[in-house]
N, C-alpha and C positions, 0 to 999 in steps of 0.2 A: 692776260695780266700785263700791266704796264712795265716798260723798261726803266731801269734805274738810271738817273742822270749822273754824269761824271761831275765831281766837284770841280769848281774853278780853281785855277792856280794863279797866284799873284805874281806880277812881274815888277821887279824892283830895279831902279836905276842904280848902276854901279858907282856913279860919281856923287850924286846927292842923297842916295839911299831913300828916295821917295817911291812909294808904290803908285804906279800910274796906270797899269793895265791889268785886266783879268782875262784869262783865256783857258781853253781846255787843252789837254794833252792828247796826242794820238796814241793808239794802242802800242805801236812799236816803241815809243819812248817810255811808256809805263813799264815795259818788261826790262828795259836796260837799266833803269834806276839812275839815269843821268839827269842833271839839271838842265832845263831848257834855257837857251840863251839866244836872244834876238836883238837886232839893232833897231830901236824904236825912237820916236821923238819924245823928248822929256820937256814938259811945259815949264818946269822949274829952272832947268839949265838952259832952255830955249835952243837946243840943238839935238842932233841925233846921237844917242849914246847907247852902249850895250846895256841891255836889261836882262837880268838873271832871275830865275824862279826863286821866290822868297819862301821862307818857312810858313807853315800853315797856322 
């Protein structure tokens, strides 16, 4: 039987509120129920900004 794929999570820029990235979460973060936050490049802002997990 095939494994189920994890759904993607959306990454939203904190400054301009644009959704720029899609990623999977690791198992450890799923159990903690914390929102993932990474520093990524935003094409709209044209700089590196913090990106937080958006609502589904």
